[in-house]
N, C-alpha and C positions, 0 to 999 in steps of 0.2 A: 214363518214370517220373521221369527227372531234371527234366522240365518241371514235373510235378505237385509234386515236392519243392521246386523253386525257388519255385513259386507259393505254396505253404503257408508257406515261410519269409518271403516278401514280405508276406503277409497278417498273419503273426504280428508282423513288425517294425513294420508301420504300422496295427496294430489300433486305436489311439486315433483316428487320422485317419479311418479308415473309419467308426467310430461317429459322428463329427461329420458326415461327409458324408451318412450315412444319416438322421440327425436332420434335417439341412437339407432333404433331399429330401422327407421326410414332412411337415415344416412347410410347405414350399413348396406341396405338393399340397393340403393343407387350406386354406391361405391363398387359393390360386387358386379353390377351390370356394366359399369365403366371398365373395370378390369377385364371382364369377360370379352367385351368388344375389342379392347386393346390386344389381348392375346389372340383373338380370332384374326385381327388385322395383320399381325406379324407372322403368324404361324400357319394359318389355314391357306390352302392354295387359292390363288386369284382366278384360276381358270377352271372351267367345268371339265371333269374327266371325259375322255373321248367317248366312252360308252353312253354317258348321259347326254353329251352334246349332240349326238346323232338324233336324239328325240326332240331337240329344240331347234326351231327355225332361226335364221339369222335375224329375223325381225322381232324375236321374243324379247320381253322386258329383261330377262336375265342376261341375254347376250348383250343388249345395249348397255346395261349397267356395267357389265364386265369390261366392255370397250372403253367406256368413259373412265372407269377406275384406272385401267392400264394407261390411258392417255395422261391422267393426272400424275401418276407415279413416274412416268417417263420424263415429265417436265421437272421433277426433282424440286418441287416448290418448297418443301419443308426440310430439306437437308441443310442444316446449319453448317456442316463441314464444308459446304461449297465456298464459303467465304475464305477458307484456308487453301483454296486452289484444288480441291478434290471433288470429283463428281462420282456418282454412283458407279461402282466398279463393273466393268464388262468382263464376264468370265472368258478366259482364254480357251481355245479349242484344245481338246485332249490330244496329246501327241505321244505315240509309243516310241520311246527312246531306241528300242531295238530295231526299228524300221529306218532310222535316220542314217543316211550315207553322205559322205563328202560330196558337195555339189559339183556337177560337171559344167555349170554355166561359166561363161566368160565374164565373170563379175568378181569384184573384190569388196569385202566389208571394210570400210575405213573407220567407222565409229558408230556408236549407238547411244541413245538416251532413253532410259527406261523409267516408267512410272508405275505406281501400284495399280492404276487404271490403265490396262494395255492399250486403250484406244488413243492415249496421248503419246505412247512410245514412238520413236522414230529411229531410222537407221540410215546412215550415210553410206551409199553403195556406188562404186564406180563400175560403169559399163565398159569393159575393156574393148569390146568390138567396135564401139562408137566413140571411145575415149571421152565419155561424158560422166559427170558425177551429179547426183541429186539425192534428195531425202525421200524415204519411203515410209509409209505407215502400213499397219496390218490390213491386208486385203488388196494392197496395190500389186501390180504386175510388173515384172522385170524379165525381159527376154523370154516371154511366154510362160514364165512361172509365177505363182502367186505367193506372196509373203504371208505366212500364217502365224509366226511368233517372232518377237524381238526380245533377245536376252542381252545381258551386259557384254558378253564376249562373242556372241554368235547370233545368227538369225536362222530360222527354219523356213524353208520354202517348199511348196508342192510343185514338182516339175514332172509333167506327164504322168501324174498319178502317184509319183514316188516322193517320199519325204527326204529332203536334202538339207545340208547345213552349209552356211558360209561362216567361217570363223575369222575373228579379228587376227590379223597377222601377228601383231605384238603378243597376243595371248598364246598363239600357237608356238611362237619362238620361245616364250617363257616355259611352256609345258615341255617342249622338246629338250630344253636345256637342263631340266630336272631329271630326265631319264638317264639311267646308267649307260655309259658309253665305253666302248673298248678303247684301249690306249693306242691312239694313232697319232703320229707326229705330223701335224699340219700347221703351216705358218698361218697365223691369224691375219685375216683380211681387214685392214683398217676401214672403218665406216664413219661417215660424217654424221655427227649427232647434233640436233638443234640446240642452240644456246638456251640454257635455262632462263626462266623469266627474270631471276634476280640479276642476271648479267647484262640485261638490256636496259636501255634508258628511254623513258618517255618524258620529253621536256614539256613542262607546262608553261606555255608562252603567254598565257593570260588566264584569268580565273575561268575554269571550265573549258579551256581550250588547250589541246595537247598537240605536239609534233612528234610523229613516229617515223623513223627511218624505214624505207621500203625493204631493205635486207632483213631488218628485225621482224617485219610482218611475215616475209617469206619463210624465215627460220621457224617462227612460232607455228605457222599453219602447216609446216611439214610434219608436225607431230600432233595432229588434230585429236587423236584419242586421249592424249594427256590433257589437252585443253578441256575436253568434255568431262574429265574427272576432277578438274580443279575447282568446280563449283556444282551446286545442284540447283536446277531451275524447275519450278512447279508452276503450272498454269494458274493465273489469278482469275478465278471464275466470278463473273458478275452476278447481279441479282436475277437475271433471266437465264442463268446457266450458260452464258457465252464467255469465251476467253477474252479477257481484257489485260493483255500483257503477261509478263512472266516474272515471278518473284525469285530473286537470287538468294540462296542459302548456302551455308557451309563453304564460303569462299576461302580458299587456301591463301595464307600470307605469301606475298611476292608472286602470286599467280598473275596471269594476264588480266584477269578481272580486277584484282587489287591494283595493278599498275595503271589500269584505265580509270581509276578513281571510284569504282563501284564498291558498294558496301552490302553486308548482309541485311536482308530485308528490303533492298531496293526493288521496285517494280519497274522493269523496262517496258515502256508503253509503245514506243515507236522507234524505228530505225530509218533515217533518211525520209521522214514524214510518212512512212508506211506503217499503219497500225498493225501491231502484233496480235492478231485475233485468231490464229491457228497455230498448230504445232509446227507446220512447215515454215510459216513466217517467223516463228520463234528462233529458227536457226539462221535467219537472214543476216544476223550480225557477222557471222563467219563468211557468208557470201560477200557482204559489203567489204570486209577486210581484204578479201581476195581480189575484188574487181574495182573498187572505188578508190579515189584519191582523197575524198573528203567524206567523212562520216559524221552524222548528227544523231545523237541518242537522246530521247526524251524519257526521263524516269520520274517516279514518284518516291520520295523519301520522307517518311514520317508525316505524310499528308501534304508535303510541299512538292511542287513540280520544279524539276531542274533540267537543264539542257547541257550536254557535253558535246564538244566538237573535236574531231581528230583529223589532223592534216597528215597525209602520208606522202613522204618525199624521198 
């Protein structure tokens, strides 16, 4: 009895400390459970292994929960990076470099825009047989071949089961010029180079309204790969993971973007009243420059909406 009495006196004397210890134990328990769930969420597979899945019907509770979880993850509801124009990356298909051969298609790569998420990348390809030019994304087909990868200076296509590449002409010329060559006396052939952006004039005839000579536009568009390298554009992803315009970054001084009055951080929302809600439409500015005589661009700059108009004569 004396032992029990001493124990009760000890508990009474240190009652405050015991409560603190009890609270710490409970808090530690629930914290460990939370960390355990977080680790399981990020590192355990979301799908049931195939051997186990064969024993479960499609109507089982585990299957339904799996489908619902995948549906939530695909919507990217909690990816805070989406506000910076980035969506959950889509893995590129594996390509064996040893299998790639130069393409036999009657097509020419004119330029490409690549993003960390391959589904946003686009390539500008000219169909020589039909003399048409358009933008292609991964999975699109051209002349019976399928586009499987877009890189900065080339694209990879699958043609009749074979992997082939279309290389940017400017990059190919640069690579060939760096190869050692035998001493052969050949007269250089003069080539017409487009005028650099700093040599052309865009007259601002009114606030937000510019006049651009037609020959200036033709000269600039003749070197489209250089234009694509003069700035970086990333999709501006909205709250529902949809594209709402394109944010311009890393604009080079005196580039066409700079001369058009655009600034780093500008979000180009519309071109000629057409919402830029896809990667293909994001390239519509160049199409408008090539085909239209009047171009209207709606942008968002530091939260304010602005409109620029360009007259081509």
